[in-house]
Biopython code that builds the backbone (N, CA, C, O; Angstrom):
import numpy as np
from Bio.PDB.StructureBuilder import StructureBuilder

atoms = [
    (1, "UNK", "N", (6.009, -11.667, -10.694)),
    (1, "UNK", "CA", (4.684, -12.121, -11.085)),
    (1, "UNK", "C", (4.050, -11.062, -11.983)),
    (1, "UNK", "O", (4.140, -9.864, -11.714)),
    (2, "UNK", "N", (3.420, -11.519, -13.036)),
    (2, "UNK", "CA", (2.769, -10.626, -13.994)),
    (2, "UNK", "C", (1.484, -10.061, -13.377)),
    (2, "UNK", "O", (0.594, -10.826, -13.006)),
    (3, "UNK", "N", (1.379, -8.756, -13.267)),
    (3, "UNK", "CA", (0.198, -8.120, -12.647)),
    (3, "UNK", "C", (-0.952, -7.933, -13.634)),
    (3, "UNK", "O", (-2.027, -7.475, -13.248)),
    (4, "UNK", "N", (-0.740, -8.281, -14.894)),
    (4, "UNK", "CA", (-1.798, -8.159, -15.895)),
    (4, "UNK", "C", (-2.354, -9.518, -16.317)),
    (4, "UNK", "O", (-3.332, -9.584, -17.061)),
    (5, "UNK", "N", (-1.733, -10.603, -15.845)),
    (5, "UNK", "CA", (-2.194, -11.954, -16.158)),
    (5, "UNK", "C", (-1.686, -12.874, -15.054)),
    (5, "UNK", "O", (-0.485, -13.118, -14.938)),
    (6, "UNK", "N", (-2.619, -13.384, -14.240)),
    (6, "UNK", "CA", (-2.209, -14.178, -13.082)),
    (6, "UNK", "C", (-3.316, -15.149, -12.698)),
    (6, "UNK", "O", (-4.425, -15.093, -13.229)),
    (7, "UNK", "N", (-2.996, -16.034, -11.774)),
    (7, "UNK", "CA", (-3.975, -16.962, -11.236)),
    (7, "UNK", "C", (-4.340, -16.553, -9.828)),
    (7, "UNK", "O", (-3.543, -15.926, -9.130)),
    (8, "UNK", "N", (-5.562, -16.913, -9.402)),
    (8, "UNK", "CA", (-5.966, -16.717, -8.011)),
    (8, "UNK", "C", (-6.620, -17.998, -7.512)),
    (8, "UNK", "O", (-7.277, -18.721, -8.261)),
    (9, "UNK", "N", (-6.422, -18.251, -6.237)),
    (9, "UNK", "CA", (-7.029, -19.404, -5.573)),
    (9, "UNK", "C", (-7.927, -18.851, -4.472)),
    (9, "UNK", "O", (-7.517, -17.982, -3.702)),
    (10, "UNK", "N", (-9.158, -19.362, -4.403)),
    (10, "UNK", "CA", (-10.130, -18.868, -3.422)),
    (10, "UNK", "C", (-10.228, -19.837, -2.243)),
    (10, "UNK", "O", (-9.945, -21.029, -2.367)),
    (11, "UNK", "N", (-10.636, -19.290, -1.096)),
    (11, "UNK", "CA", (-10.678, -20.052, 0.155)),
    (11, "UNK", "C", (-11.971, -19.773, 0.912)),
    (11, "UNK", "O", (-12.566, -18.707, 0.755)),
    (12, "UNK", "N", (-12.408, -20.727, 1.734)),
    (12, "UNK", "CA", (-13.646, -20.519, 2.493)),
    (12, "UNK", "C", (-13.467, -19.585, 3.687)),
    (12, "UNK", "O", (-14.425, -18.949, 4.126)),
    (13, "UNK", "N", (-12.241, -19.501, 4.217)),
    (13, "UNK", "CA", (-11.987, -18.665, 5.395)),
    (13, "UNK", "C", (-10.678, -17.910, 5.237)),
    (13, "UNK", "O", (-9.806, -18.306, 4.463)),
    (14, "UNK", "N", (-10.552, -16.818, 5.982)),
    (14, "UNK", "CA", (-9.297, -16.069, 5.945)),
    (14, "UNK", "C", (-8.165, -16.865, 6.592)),
    (14, "UNK", "O", (-7.001, -16.686, 6.233)),
    (15, "UNK", "N", (-8.494, -17.743, 7.544)),
    (15, "UNK", "CA", (-7.480, -18.600, 8.156)),
    (15, "UNK", "C", (-6.895, -19.562, 7.130)),
    (15, "UNK", "O", (-5.685, -19.790, 7.113)),
    (16, "UNK", "N", (-7.742, -20.125, 6.276)),
    (16, "UNK", "CA", (-7.259, -21.018, 5.222)),
    (16, "UNK", "C", (-6.402, -20.250, 4.225)),
    (16, "UNK", "O", (-5.389, -20.766, 3.754)),
    (17, "UNK", "N", (-6.794, -19.032, 3.899)),
    (17, "UNK", "CA", (-6.017, -18.209, 2.969)),
    (17, "UNK", "C", (-4.636, -17.911, 3.539)),
    (17, "UNK", "O", (-3.637, -18.002, 2.826)),
    (18, "UNK", "N", (-4.573, -17.554, 4.826)),
    (18, "UNK", "CA", (-3.288, -17.254, 5.460)),
    (18, "UNK", "C", (-2.413, -18.503, 5.542)),
    (18, "UNK", "O", (-1.205, -18.427, 5.319)),
    (19, "UNK", "N", (-3.010, -19.646, 5.859)),
    (19, "UNK", "CA", (-2.251, -20.906, 5.911)),
    (19, "UNK", "C", (-1.706, -21.250, 4.532)),
    (19, "UNK", "O", (-0.568, -21.703, 4.406)),
    (20, "UNK", "N", (-2.504, -21.039, 3.515)),
    (20, "UNK", "CA", (-2.069, -21.318, 2.147)),
    (20, "UNK", "C", (-0.920, -20.412, 1.753)),
    (20, "UNK", "O", (0.056, -20.873, 1.162)),
    (21, "UNK", "N", (-1.020, -19.126, 2.072)),
    (21, "UNK", "CA", (0.058, -18.192, 1.738)),
    (21, "UNK", "C", (1.367, -18.648, 2.383)),
    (21, "UNK", "O", (2.407, -18.664, 1.726)),
    (22, "UNK", "N", (1.322, -19.016, 3.652)),
    (22, "UNK", "CA", (2.530, -19.461, 4.347)),
    (22, "UNK", "C", (3.100, -20.719, 3.698)),
    (22, "UNK", "O", (4.312, -20.829, 3.509)),
    (23, "UNK", "N", (2.235, -21.656, 3.361)),
    (23, "UNK", "CA", (2.669, -22.908, 2.756)),
    (23, "UNK", "C", (3.291, -22.686, 1.372)),
    (23, "UNK", "O", (4.321, -23.274, 1.042)),
    (24, "UNK", "N", (2.656, -21.841, 0.578)),
    (24, "UNK", "CA", (3.132, -21.577, -0.784)),
    (24, "UNK", "C", (4.475, -20.849, -0.745)),
    (24, "UNK", "O", (5.378, -21.178, -1.514)),
    (25, "UNK", "N", (4.612, -19.871, 0.135)),
    (25, "UNK", "CA", (5.888, -19.166, 0.264)),
    (25, "UNK", "C", (6.983, -20.110, 0.756)),
    (25, "UNK", "O", (8.115, -20.044, 0.279)),
    (26, "UNK", "N", (6.655, -20.993, 1.712)),
    (26, "UNK", "CA", (7.638, -21.951, 2.228)),
    (26, "UNK", "C", (8.101, -22.909, 1.130)),
    (26, "UNK", "O", (9.230, -23.398, 1.163)),
    (27, "UNK", "N", (7.223, -23.175, 0.154)),
    (27, "UNK", "CA", (7.572, -24.060, -0.959)),
    (27, "UNK", "C", (8.378, -23.324, -2.033)),
    (27, "UNK", "O", (8.802, -23.935, -3.015)),
    (28, "UNK", "N", (8.589, -22.020, -1.853)),
    (28, "UNK", "CA", (9.426, -21.265, -2.772)),
    (28, "UNK", "C", (8.713, -20.562, -3.911)),
    (28, "UNK", "O", (9.358, -20.051, -4.826)),
    (29, "UNK", "N", (7.393, -20.532, -3.866)),
    (29, "UNK", "CA", (6.629, -19.842, -4.907)),
    (29, "UNK", "C", (6.399, -18.386, -4.515)),
    (29, "UNK", "O", (6.341, -18.053, -3.332)),
    (30, "UNK", "N", (6.270, -17.532, -5.512)),
    (30, "UNK", "CA", (5.906, -16.139, -5.281)),
    (30, "UNK", "C", (4.379, -16.065, -5.191)),
    (30, "UNK", "O", (3.677, -16.619, -6.036)),
    (31, "UNK", "N", (3.873, -15.383, -4.172)),
    (31, "UNK", "CA", (2.423, -15.239, -4.014)),
    (31, "UNK", "C", (2.142, -14.075, -3.086)),
    (31, "UNK", "O", (3.031, -13.563, -2.406)),
    (32, "UNK", "N", (0.863, -13.665, -3.077)),
    (32, "UNK", "CA", (0.417, -12.658, -2.115)),
    (32, "UNK", "C", (-1.093, -12.728, -1.989)),
    (32, "UNK", "O", (-1.792, -13.113, -2.927)),
    (33, "UNK", "N", (-1.587, -12.350, -0.811)),
    (33, "UNK", "CA", (-3.024, -12.274, -0.595)),
    (33, "UNK", "C", (-3.522, -10.929, -1.104)),
    (33, "UNK", "O", (-2.934, -9.885, -0.821)),
    (34, "UNK", "N", (-4.615, -10.971, -1.861)),
    (34, "UNK", "CA", (-5.219, -9.754, -2.406)),
    (34, "UNK", "C", (-6.735, -9.844, -2.217)),
    (34, "UNK", "O", (-7.262, -10.932, -1.984)),
    (35, "UNK", "N", (-7.443, -8.712, -2.313)),
    (35, "UNK", "CA", (-8.910, -8.763, -2.247)),
    (35, "UNK", "C", (-9.472, -9.572, -3.419)),
    (35, "UNK", "O", (-8.921, -9.563, -4.520)),
    (36, "UNK", "N", (-10.566, -10.262, -3.160)),
    (36, "UNK", "CA", (-11.201, -11.069, -4.197)),
    (36, "UNK", "C", (-11.721, -10.175, -5.321)),
    (36, "UNK", "O", (-12.388, -9.174, -5.059)),
    (37, "UNK", "N", (-11.419, -10.535, -6.581)),
    (37, "UNK", "CA", (-11.989, -9.763, -7.698)),
    (37, "UNK", "C", (-13.519, -9.778, -7.638)),
    (37, "UNK", "O", (-14.124, -10.790, -7.284)),
    (38, "UNK", "N", (-14.125, -8.662, -7.984)),
    (38, "UNK", "CA", (-15.588, -8.549, -7.891)),
    (38, "UNK", "C", (-16.318, -9.532, -8.800)),
    (38, "UNK", "O", (-17.505, -9.787, -8.594)),
    (39, "UNK", "N", (-15.644, -10.084, -9.790)),
    (39, "UNK", "CA", (-16.263, -11.044, -10.706)),
    (39, "UNK", "C", (-16.433, -12.425, -10.068)),
    (39, "UNK", "O", (-17.112, -13.285, -10.629)),
    (40, "UNK", "N", (-15.829, -12.640, -8.915)),
    (40, "UNK", "CA", (-15.921, -13.931, -8.212)),
    (40, "UNK", "C", (-16.746, -13.725, -6.962)),
    (40, "UNK", "O", (-16.518, -12.780, -6.207)),
    (41, "UNK", "N", (-17.701, -14.603, -6.744)),
    (41, "UNK", "CA", (-18.467, -14.544, -5.498)),
    (41, "UNK", "C", (-18.283, -15.873, -4.779)),
    (41, "UNK", "O", (-18.953, -16.862, -5.078)),
    (42, "UNK", "N", (-17.370, -15.870, -3.835)),
    (42, "UNK", "CA", (-17.077, -17.078, -3.072)),
    (42, "UNK", "C", (-16.271, -16.696, -1.854)),
    (42, "UNK", "O", (-15.647, -15.636, -1.818)),
    (43, "UNK", "N", (-16.284, -17.541, -0.880)),
    (43, "UNK", "CA", (-15.340, -17.518, 0.212)),
    (43, "UNK", "C", (-15.247, -16.293, 1.073)),
    (43, "UNK", "O", (-16.233, -15.609, 1.345)),
    (44, "UNK", "N", (-14.026, -16.038, 1.495)),
    (44, "UNK", "CA", (-13.756, -15.104, 2.588)),
    (44, "UNK", "C", (-13.459, -13.684, 2.153)),
    (44, "UNK", "O", (-13.330, -12.806, 3.007)),
    (45, "UNK", "N", (-13.347, -13.423, 0.871)),
    (45, "UNK", "CA", (-13.026, -12.075, 0.416)),
    (45, "UNK", "C", (-11.561, -11.876, 0.097)),
    (45, "UNK", "O", (-11.174, -10.825, -0.416)),
    (46, "UNK", "N", (-10.736, -12.875, 0.394)),
    (46, "UNK", "CA", (-9.316, -12.831, 0.041)),
    (46, "UNK", "C", (-9.010, -13.968, -0.926)),
    (46, "UNK", "O", (-9.607, -15.042, -0.851)),
    (47, "UNK", "N", (-8.078, -13.718, -1.825)),
    (47, "UNK", "CA", (-7.596, -14.768, -2.729)),
    (47, "UNK", "C", (-6.074, -14.751, -2.709)),
    (47, "UNK", "O", (-5.451, -13.740, -2.385)),
    (48, "UNK", "N", (-5.498, -15.876, -3.058)),
    (48, "UNK", "CA", (-4.046, -15.972, -3.169)),
    (48, "UNK", "C", (-3.676, -15.768, -4.626)),
    (48, "UNK", "O", (-4.060, -16.555, -5.491)),
    (49, "UNK", "N", (-2.924, -14.702, -4.892)),
    (49, "UNK", "CA", (-2.483, -14.397, -6.249)),
    (49, "UNK", "C", (-1.181, -15.140, -6.500)),
    (49, "UNK", "O", (-0.231, -15.031, -5.724)),
    (50, "UNK", "N", (-1.144, -15.908, -7.607)),
    (50, "UNK", "CA", (0.028, -16.698, -7.972)),
    (50, "UNK", "C", (0.247, -16.590, -9.476)),
    (50, "UNK", "O", (-0.594, -16.055, -10.199)),
    (51, "UNK", "N", (1.374, -17.098, -9.936)),
    (51, "UNK", "CA", (1.639, -17.151, -11.374)),
    (51, "UNK", "C", (0.593, -18.039, -12.044)),
    (51, "UNK", "O", (0.296, -19.126, -11.548)),
    (52, "UNK", "N", (0.036, -17.589, -13.161)),
    (52, "UNK", "CA", (-1.005, -18.368, -13.835)),
    (52, "UNK", "C", (-0.484, -19.750, -14.238)),
    (52, "UNK", "O", (-1.230, -20.729, -14.215)),
    (53, "UNK", "N", (0.799, -19.825, -14.606)),
    (53, "UNK", "CA", (1.358, -21.110, -15.031)),
    (53, "UNK", "C", (1.499, -22.098, -13.876)),
    (53, "UNK", "O", (1.553, -23.306, -14.104)),
    (54, "UNK", "N", (1.558, -21.609, -12.655)),
    (54, "UNK", "CA", (1.742, -22.467, -11.486)),
    (54, "UNK", "C", (0.464, -22.700, -10.690)),
    (54, "UNK", "O", (0.480, -23.442, -9.708)),
    (55, "UNK", "N", (-0.619, -22.092, -11.087)),
    (55, "UNK", "CA", (-1.845, -22.120, -10.289)),
    (55, "UNK", "C", (-2.320, -23.528, -9.975)),
    (55, "UNK", "O", (-2.563, -23.845, -8.811)),
    (56, "UNK", "N", (-2.459, -24.380, -10.981)),
    (56, "UNK", "CA", (-3.001, -25.716, -10.747)),
    (56, "UNK", "C", (-2.045, -26.589, -9.937)),
    (56, "UNK", "O", (-2.493, -27.414, -9.141)),
    (57, "UNK", "N", (-0.733, -26.419, -10.128)),
    (57, "UNK", "CA", (0.243, -27.157, -9.318)),
    (57, "UNK", "C", (0.150, -26.741, -7.853)),
    (57, "UNK", "O", (0.171, -27.585, -6.958)),
    (58, "UNK", "N", (0.048, -25.443, -7.616)),
    (58, "UNK", "CA", (-0.075, -24.941, -6.246)),
    (58, "UNK", "C", (-1.377, -25.424, -5.626)),
    (58, "UNK", "O", (-1.393, -25.830, -4.464)),
    (59, "UNK", "N", (-2.464, -25.386, -6.380)),
    (59, "UNK", "CA", (-3.756, -25.866, -5.876)),
    (59, "UNK", "C", (-3.658, -27.321, -5.450)),
    (59, "UNK", "O", (-4.174, -27.693, -4.396)),
    (60, "UNK", "N", (-2.999, -28.154, -6.258)),
    (60, "UNK", "CA", (-2.837, -29.572, -5.917)),
    (60, "UNK", "C", (-2.017, -29.733, -4.643)),
    (60, "UNK", "O", (-2.360, -30.544, -3.783)),
    (61, "UNK", "N", (-0.937, -28.965, -4.516)),
    (61, "UNK", "CA", (-0.111, -29.053, -3.315)),
    (61, "UNK", "C", (-0.896, -28.656, -2.066)),
    (61, "UNK", "O", (-0.744, -29.278, -1.015)),
    (62, "UNK", "N", (-1.732, -27.627, -2.175)),
    (62, "UNK", "CA", (-2.540, -27.208, -1.029)),
    (62, "UNK", "C", (-3.544, -28.293, -0.653)),
    (62, "UNK", "O", (-3.748, -28.572, 0.529)),
    (63, "UNK", "N", (-4.163, -28.898, -1.646)),
    (63, "UNK", "CA", (-5.104, -29.993, -1.361)),
    (63, "UNK", "C", (-4.386, -31.174, -0.721)),
    (63, "UNK", "O", (-4.903, -31.792, 0.210)),
    (64, "UNK", "N", (-3.181, -31.488, -1.226)),
    (64, "UNK", "CA", (-2.393, -32.582, -0.644)),
    (64, "UNK", "C", (-2.057, -32.304, 0.817)),
    (64, "UNK", "O", (-1.925, -33.236, 1.610)),
    (65, "UNK", "N", (-1.917, -31.025, 1.181)),
    (65, "UNK", "CA", (-1.618, -30.634, 2.563)),
    (65, "UNK", "C", (-2.903, -30.367, 3.362)),
    (65, "UNK", "O", (-2.862, -29.888, 4.495)),
    (66, "UNK", "N", (-4.027, -30.686, 2.746)),
    (66, "UNK", "CA", (-5.352, -30.591, 3.363)),
    (66, "UNK", "C", (-5.689, -29.174, 3.825)),
    (66, "UNK", "O", (-6.294, -28.978, 4.879)),
    (67, "UNK", "N", (-5.288, -28.193, 3.018)),
    (67, "UNK", "CA", (-5.703, -26.807, 3.243)),
    (67, "UNK", "C", (-6.978, -26.583, 2.434)),
    (67, "UNK", "O", (-6.999, -26.803, 1.223)),
    (68, "UNK", "N", (-8.037, -26.145, 3.109)),
    (68, "UNK", "CA", (-9.329, -25.948, 2.448)),
    (68, "UNK", "C", (-9.239, -24.839, 1.410)),
    (68, "UNK", "O", (-8.758, -23.742, 1.694)),
    (69, "UNK", "N", (-9.702, -25.137, 0.220)),
    (69, "UNK", "CA", (-9.794, -24.124, -0.828)),
    (69, "UNK", "C", (-11.054, -24.367, -1.626)),
    (69, "UNK", "O", (-11.640, -25.448, -1.567)),
    (70, "UNK", "N", (-11.468, -23.360, -2.372)),
    (70, "UNK", "CA", (-12.712, -23.460, -3.128)),
    (70, "UNK", "C", (-12.492, -23.632, -4.620)),
    (70, "UNK", "O", (-13.250, -24.353, -5.268)),
    (71, "UNK", "N", (-11.483, -22.996, -5.180)),
    (71, "UNK", "CA", (-11.254, -23.116, -6.610)),
    (71, "UNK", "C", (-10.167, -22.183, -7.070)),
    (71, "UNK", "O", (-9.553, -21.473, -6.274)),
    (72, "UNK", "N", (-9.936, -22.193, -8.374)),
    (72, "UNK", "CA", (-8.908, -21.316, -8.935)),
    (72, "UNK", "C", (-9.427, -20.663, -10.205)),
    (72, "UNK", "O", (-10.283, -21.206, -10.904)),
    (73, "UNK", "N", (-8.884, -19.479, -10.486)),
    (73, "UNK", "CA", (-9.334, -18.659, -11.606)),
    (73, "UNK", "C", (-8.132, -18.032, -12.292)),
    (73, "UNK", "O", (-7.105, -17.760, -11.670)),
    (74, "UNK", "N", (-8.286, -17.814, -13.579)),
    (74, "UNK", "CA", (-7.315, -17.059, -14.351)),
    (74, "UNK", "C", (-7.839, -15.631, -14.476)),
    (74, "UNK", "O", (-9.014, -15.423, -14.781)),
    (75, "UNK", "N", (-6.981, -14.659, -14.243)),
    (75, "UNK", "CA", (-7.362, -13.246, -14.305)),
    (75, "UNK", "C", (-6.423, -12.558, -15.293)),
    (75, "UNK", "O", (-5.206, -12.738, -15.243)),
    (76, "UNK", "N", (-7.011, -11.766, -16.190)),
    (76, "UNK", "CA", (-6.190, -11.002, -17.127)),
    (76, "UNK", "C", (-6.893, -9.703, -17.486)),
    (76, "UNK", "O", (-8.098, -9.551, -17.288)),
    (77, "UNK", "N", (-6.118, -8.779, -18.014)),
    (77, "UNK", "CA", (-6.618, -7.468, -18.389)),
    (77, "UNK", "C", (-6.436, -7.266, -19.890)),
    (77, "UNK", "O", (-5.394, -7.598, -20.456)),
    (78, "UNK", "N", (-7.472, -6.714, -20.523)),
    (78, "UNK", "CA", (-7.418, -6.310, -21.935)),
    (78, "UNK", "C", (-8.126, -4.973, -22.054)),
    (78, "UNK", "O", (-9.256, -4.814, -21.594)),
    (79, "UNK", "N", (-7.461, -4.024, -22.667)),
    (79, "UNK", "CA", (-8.044, -2.690, -22.861)),
    (79, "UNK", "C", (-8.612, -2.130, -21.559)),
    (79, "UNK", "O", (-9.717, -1.587, -21.530)),
    (80, "UNK", "N", (-7.847, -2.271, -20.495)),
    (80, "UNK", "CA", (-8.196, -1.772, -19.158)),
    (80, "UNK", "C", (-9.446, -2.409, -18.567)),
    (80, "UNK", "O", (-10.055, -1.844, -17.659)),
    (81, "UNK", "N", (-9.835, -3.573, -19.068)),
    (81, "UNK", "CA", (-10.970, -4.308, -18.522)),
    (81, "UNK", "C", (-10.463, -5.628, -17.950)),
    (81, "UNK", "O", (-9.626, -6.296, -18.558)),
    (82, "UNK", "N", (-10.980, -6.002, -16.769)),
    (82, "UNK", "CA", (-10.556, -7.224, -16.100)),
    (82, "UNK", "C", (-11.460, -8.390, -16.523)),
    (82, "UNK", "O", (-12.684, -8.263, -16.552)),
    (83, "UNK", "N", (-10.831, -9.525, -16.849)),
    (83, "UNK", "CA", (-11.544, -10.752, -17.194)),
    (83, "UNK", "C", (-11.149, -11.847, -16.200)),
    (83, "UNK", "O", (-9.998, -11.920, -15.769)),
    (84, "UNK", "N", (-12.111, -12.689, -15.843)),
    (84, "UNK", "CA", (-11.878, -13.777, -14.906)),
    (84, "UNK", "C", (-12.523, -15.034, -15.461)),
    (84, "UNK", "O", (-13.678, -15.018, -15.887)),
    (85, "UNK", "N", (-11.761, -16.129, -15.450)),
    (85, "UNK", "CA", (-12.280, -17.411, -15.946)),
    (85, "UNK", "C", (-11.883, -18.521, -14.993)),
    (85, "UNK", "O", (-10.722, -18.622, -14.595)),
    (86, "UNK", "N", (-12.853, -19.360, -14.624)),
    (86, "UNK", "CA", (-12.577, -20.493, -13.723)),
    (86, "UNK", "C", (-11.629, -21.464, -14.413)),
    (86, "UNK", "O", (-11.751, -21.734, -15.608)),
    (87, "UNK", "N", (-10.683, -21.981, -13.637)),
    (87, "UNK", "CA", (-9.734, -22.970, -14.145)),
    (87, "UNK", "C", (-10.191, -24.360, -13.696)),
    (87, "UNK", "O", (-10.751, -24.516, -12.611)),
    (88, "UNK", "N", (-9.953, -25.339, -14.515)),
    (88, "UNK", "CA", (-10.274, -26.721, -14.156)),
    (88, "UNK", "C", (-9.097, -27.319, -13.408)),
    (88, "UNK", "O", (-7.939, -27.101, -13.764)),
    (89, "UNK", "N", (-9.411, -28.074, -12.367)),
    (89, "UNK", "CA", (-8.311, -28.722, -11.658)),
    (89, "UNK", "C", (-8.600, -29.044, -10.260)),
    (89, "UNK", "O", (-7.746, -29.592, -9.564)),
]
sb = StructureBuilder()
sb.init_structure("model")
sb.init_model(0)
sb.init_chain("A")
sb.init_seg("    ")
for serial, (resi, resn, name, xyz) in enumerate(atoms, 1):
    if name == "N":
        sb.init_residue(resn, " ", resi, " ")
    sb.init_atom(name, np.array(xyz, "f"), 0.0, 1.0, " ", f" {name:<3s}", serial, name[0])
structure = sb.get_structure()
């Protein structure tokens, strides 16, 4: 997974974040729980870091499995500065 350009999915609770991580890993995707970027104010303080190209597909799969989530964001770095943009989906 690219550490300079990735997607994150936010959750209302840490239990939902942990359930999502287990589900995503079981489906064969690479992911990890990380602290929420300071540019996002939502949820439990943890986000699921995933490949930016797979973010919306993973979000749909989590919704289909009725795992509560709040949204998804694209995160990237330029000149040592972090940028965050909400993704539609």
